[in-house]
C-alpha positions in Angstrom: 11.6 2.2 27.2 10.1 4.7 24.0 9.1 2.6 21.4 10.4 3.5 18.1 8.5 3.1 14.7 9.2 3.3 11.0 9.1 6.3 9.1 6.8 5.7 5.7 10.1 6.0 3.4 11.5 3.3 5.6 8.8 0.9 5.2 8.4 1.6 2.1 12.2 0.4 1.5 11.6 -2.6 3.4 8.9 -3.7 1.4 11.5 -3.6 -1.4 13.2 -6.1 0.7 12.8 -10.1 1.7 10.3 -10.2 3.7 12.5 -12.1 6.7 14.6 -8.9 6.6 11.3 -7.0 7.2 10.4 -8.9 9.9 13.7 -8.9 11.7 14.3 -4.9 11.3 10.8 -4.7 12.7 11.7 -7.1 15.5 15.2 -4.9 16.0 13.4 -1.5 16.2 11.3 -2.9 19.2 14.4 -4.4 20.8 16.8 -1.4 19.9 17.2 1.5 22.4 18.0 3.7 19.7 16.2 4.8 16.9 16.7 3.6 13.4 15.4 4.0 10.4 16.2 1.9 6.8 18.3 4.1 4.2 18.6 1.6 1.1 17.3 -1.6 0.3 16.9 -2.9 -3.1 19.0 -1.1 -5.7 19.5 -1.2 -9.5 22.5 -2.5 -11.6 23.2 1.1 -12.5 23.1 2.2 -8.9 25.4 -0.4 -7.8 28.0 0.1 -10.3 28.0 3.9 -9.4 28.6 3.2 -5.8 31.5 1.1 -6.7 33.0 3.4 -8.7 32.5 6.0 -6.1 34.0 3.3 -3.7 31.0 3.5 -1.3 30.7 -0.6 -2.3 33.6 -3.0 -2.9 31.0 -5.6 -5.2 29.0 -6.0 -8.2 27.9 -8.8 -6.0 25.5 -7.0 -3.8 22.6 -8.6 -1.9 21.5 -5.3 -2.6 20.5 -6.4 -6.3 17.3 -8.3 -7.3 17.0 -11.8 -6.3 15.0 -14.5 -8.3 12.1 -12.9 -6.7 12.9 -9.2 -7.4 13.7 -8.2 -3.8 17.2 -7.4 -1.8 18.5 -9.7 0.4 20.0 -6.5 2.6 19.0 -3.4 3.6 21.5 -0.3 5.2 20.0 1.8 8.2 20.8 4.5 10.4 20.8 5.5 13.8 19.3 8.6 15.6 19.9 9.7 18.8 17.7 12.5 20.4 16.0 12.8 16.4 19.7 13.5 15.2 21.2 11.4 12.7 24.4 9.9 14.2 27.3 7.7 12.4 29.6 6.7 15.5 30.0 3.2 15.4 29.2 2.9 19.5 25.3 3.8 18.5 25.4 1.2 15.7 26.9 -1.6 18.0 23.4 -1.7 20.5 21.4 -1.5 17.1 23.2 -4.3 15.4 22.7 -6.1 18.7 19.0 -5.6 18.7 19.0 -7.3 15.1 21.2 -10.3 16.4 18.5 -10.9 19.0 15.3 -10.8 16.8 17.3 -13.0 13.9 17.9 -15.5 16.7 14.1 -15.1 18.1 13.2 -15.7 14.5 15.3 -18.3 13.5 16.7 -15.9 10.1 20.3 -16.3 9.9 22.1 -12.7 9.0 25.5 -11.1 8.4 26.3 -7.6 9.8 28.8 -5.5 7.4 30.7 -4.4 10.7 31.7 -7.9 10.9 33.2 -7.9 7.1 37.0 -8.8 6.9 37.9 -6.5 4.1 35.3 -3.3 4.4 33.7 -2.2 7.7 30.0 -1.4 6.4 28.2 -1.0 10.2 24.7 0.1 8.7 24.6 -3.1 6.6 22.5 -6.1 7.4 21.9 -9.2 4.6 20.4 -12.3 4.4 23.0 -15.5 5.3 21.6 -17.7 2.2 
């Protein structure tokens, strides 16, 4: 199996996330059959307000906003197949499964946006705290 590596951009975004998310994402990348990159971690209140206004988020109580330590408790990712960005859910499911395996192995409880009841947000992963 091909081993994927995070780009500098993904690593920079992960550095703004809770260390547990960094650990899970790194292990998930190792387990994933598809390459993926991190597209979002920490957001400002202004960015979150705009996403809600644009209908791209449903809450101002986002885990992307800084916690008491100033880091994000959520990340978003994008999947690449053959080097091309893809958005079909069928590619996200195996990556989410890799996150689940990594989270179980590391003992880090997560929530997945693809399982939200009112909003399907497949590329979203957050700490369950």
